[in-house]
C-alpha positions, 0 to 999 in steps of 0.5 A: 712330559713324554706319553711315557712318562704319562702313563708311569705317572697315571700308572702310579695314580691308579697304583695308590687310588686301589691301595686306598680304597684296599684300606677302607673296605669292610669287604675282603672281598673288594680289600683283595680285588683293589689289591690285587689291581696295585700289584697289577697297578705296581709290575707294570710301572716298568721301573726300566724306563727311568 
């Protein structure tokens, strides 16, 4: 695995964790925060690399 594949995998794992946290929290502000972080991770996964 090269450095780019490793970075992509880490971003995908972060996105999944943020989505789980957003689903689990009852606090709307935290839900919004985790949803925004998941969206940012989704946008930085570099789909052109694969």
